C-alpha positions as CSV (number, residue, x, y, z in Angstrom):
1,M,0.0,0.0,0.1
2,K,1.0,3.6,-0.9
3,L,-0.1,6.7,0.8
4,T,0.2,10.2,-0.9
5,L,0.7,12.8,1.9
6,K,0.1,16.4,1.4
7,V,2.4,18.2,4.1
8,E,2.3,21.8,4.8
9,T,4.8,23.9,6.7
10,A,5.4,27.5,7.3
11,D,7.2,28.0,4.2
12,T,5.8,25.7,1.5
13,A,3.5,22.6,0.9
14,Y,5.0,19.0,-0.4
15,E,3.6,15.7,-1.6
16,V,5.5,12.9,-0.5
17,V,4.7,8.9,-1.3
18,T,5.1,6.2,1.3
19,N,7.0,3.0,0.4
20,L,7.0,-0.4,2.1
21,Y,10.3,0.4,3.9
22,V,8.3,3.5,5.5
23,I,5.3,1.3,6.3
24,I,7.4,-1.3,8.0
25,L,9.1,1.5,10.3
26,W,5.5,2.6,10.9
27,E,4.6,-0.8,12.2
28,R,7.3,-1.3,14.2
29,K,6.9,2.2,16.0
30,F,3.3,1.7,16.5
31,K,3.4,-2.1,17.1
32,T,0.7,-2.5,14.7
33,K,-0.1,-3.9,11.2
34,L,-1.0,-2.1,8.1
35,S,-4.5,-4.1,8.0
36,R,-5.4,-2.0,11.0
37,I,-6.1,1.1,8.9
38,A,-9.1,-0.4,7.2
39,N,-11.0,-0.4,10.7
40,D,-9.4,2.3,12.8
41,G,-7.8,4.6,10.3
42,L,-4.6,6.8,11.2
43,S,-3.9,9.0,14.0
44,Q,-2.6,12.5,13.0
45,E,0.8,11.4,14.9
46,E,1.1,8.4,12.7
47,I,0.1,10.3,9.6
48,A,3.1,12.9,10.6
49,Y,5.4,10.0,11.3
50,L,4.7,8.5,7.9
51,A,5.6,11.8,6.2
52,W,8.7,12.2,8.5
53,E,10.0,9.0,7.7
54,S,9.1,9.2,3.9
55,F,11.0,12.7,3.6
56,R,14.4,11.0,5.5
57,D,13.9,8.0,3.0
58,D,13.8,10.4,-0.1
59,G,16.8,12.3,1.3
60,V,14.7,15.6,2.0
61,K,16.2,17.6,5.0
62,V,14.0,17.4,7.9
63,P,14.8,17.7,11.8
64,D,16.4,14.7,13.0
65,D,13.9,15.0,16.2
66,F,10.4,13.8,15.3
67,D,8.8,16.2,17.6
68,Q,10.6,19.1,16.1
69,F,9.4,18.0,12.6
70,Q,5.8,18.0,14.0
71,R,6.3,21.3,15.5
72,S,7.1,22.6,11.8
73,L,3.9,21.2,10.4
74,R,0.7,23.5,9.6
75,S,-1.1,20.4,8.3
76,C,-0.4,16.9,7.2
77,L,-3.0,14.8,5.3
78,P,-3.3,11.9,3.5
79,I,-4.5,12.6,-0.1
80,E,-4.6,9.4,-1.8
81,A,-4.0,5.7,-1.0
82,N,-3.2,2.9,-3.4
83,D,-3.8,-0.5,-2.4
84,P,-2.2,-3.0,-4.9
85,K,-4.1,-6.0,-3.6
86,A,-7.6,-4.5,-4.5
87,D,-6.0,-2.6,-7.4
88,A,-7.7,0.4,-6.5
89,V,-6.8,4.2,-5.7
90,L,-8.8,6.1,-3.1
91,T,-8.5,9.5,-2.9
92,A,-9.6,11.9,0.1
93,S,-12.8,12.7,-1.6
94,D,-13.6,9.1,-2.0
């Protein structure tokens, strides 16, 4: 599953896409499975974490400290989810 996230800071807006590595990091940190999202969704902290790790994995300069990264955010929202098992793309308007 890939999530496209729209991240806004005081200076600019970005879009970042998660990958398998970032999803695994999220599962480890929050001690959960990706399948949980279908029923429970994601918390704002989880969305910010996915964005932070995605930026780091892409080589984008972000604070090393997750809390500092969170402080820099104005908003961080998923805008698209691609589930290859279902061969479907879901958008925030679905």
